[in-house]
Every structure is written in structure tokens, then in C-alpha cells.
C-alpha positions, 0 to 999 in steps of 0.5 A, a space after each residue: 947231844 943235838 947240834 944246833 945250826 946257826 942260820 944267817 939272817 940278813 936282818 940280824 947282823 949278830 948271825 953273820 960270819 966273820 969275814 974272810 975273802 975266801 967266803 965270797 967264792 962259795 957264797 950266794 952273794 947275800 950282800 947283793 940282796 941288801 939295799 945299797 945306797 949310792 952317791 952321785 959320784 958312784 952313779 957316774 962311775 957306774 955310767 948311768 949318769 954322765 959327769 955333766 949331769 952332776 950339775 943338774 938338780 939331784 931330784 931330776 936325775 932321780 926322776 929319770 933313774 926311777 923311770 929307767 928302773 935303775 934306782 928304787 928310792 932317792 933320799 932328798 935330805 941326804 942326796 943318796 940313791 938306793 939301787 934298784 933290786 929285782 922282785 927276788 931282792 937281788 941287785 939289778 947288777 947281780 948275774 942270777 946264774 953266776 951270782 957275781 956282779 956284772 959291773 964289778 970294776 965300776 961298782 959303788 963305794 958301798 959295795 967296794 967297802 963291804 964289809 969293812 963298813 956297814 951294819 956289822 963291820 968285819 962281818 958278812 951275811 954269808 949264805 953258802 951256795 946250794 
């Protein structure tokens, strides 16, 4: 009998694995290749926006962050920013060698709450390191 291997597809949450914290040590950080929406308070915690800048119009902050390559998009309606990613899809804060977050203590609420919230709560897009 032939064994079928289920491959994880980031676009299909039905293929994701039930989350266990032990998975993170052997994962290639696939969650860090998904778009991450953040709020202005996250950007202050990440130290890319100063607290006094929060009084400025968000569109001006977004313009500066786009020029700096720190965000890829700003949604004017929701006031959310999407963190920039490299050409390979990795978050700009992901170390390419260790596959660990370089700003872990300052990371956004989106990252802090993954996978409790998201496309499939309680599941992650686990892809083993090769």
C-alpha cells in the first residue's frame, strides 16, 4: 500500500498541523513568510516609530516606512500596516541562517498571538527544516 504524504500549503490552512510549541524548534519558520499586519502600537514597540510620532497622520508615517523598506503596504481604511518581506517571502526581521526572529522581544501582536488567532486558530503551517 502506498503512503500518501500531506504537504503543508501556506495558502490552504486545511493542510496545517495542530500546533505544539515543540514544532517551532524544527520548523523553517513558515509563519514568518506570511504577511503580518501590525498596528501603530506594534511599530512603536518595534522601535521603528517613536511614541511622539503617533500624533502624526498615519499616512505620513506609512510614507516614511515605505521609503525605508520597513512596510510593504498601508491600509488607510483600517489603519494597519503590512510588514515588509524579502524577495523570497521572508519577513525582514527573520534571520536567514538561524530562521529565528531578530526582534523577538519586540515583535508585533500578530506574531505574539500566532497561532492562537489567524486563518486557522490552533494550527500552524509547519514545514520542517531541511
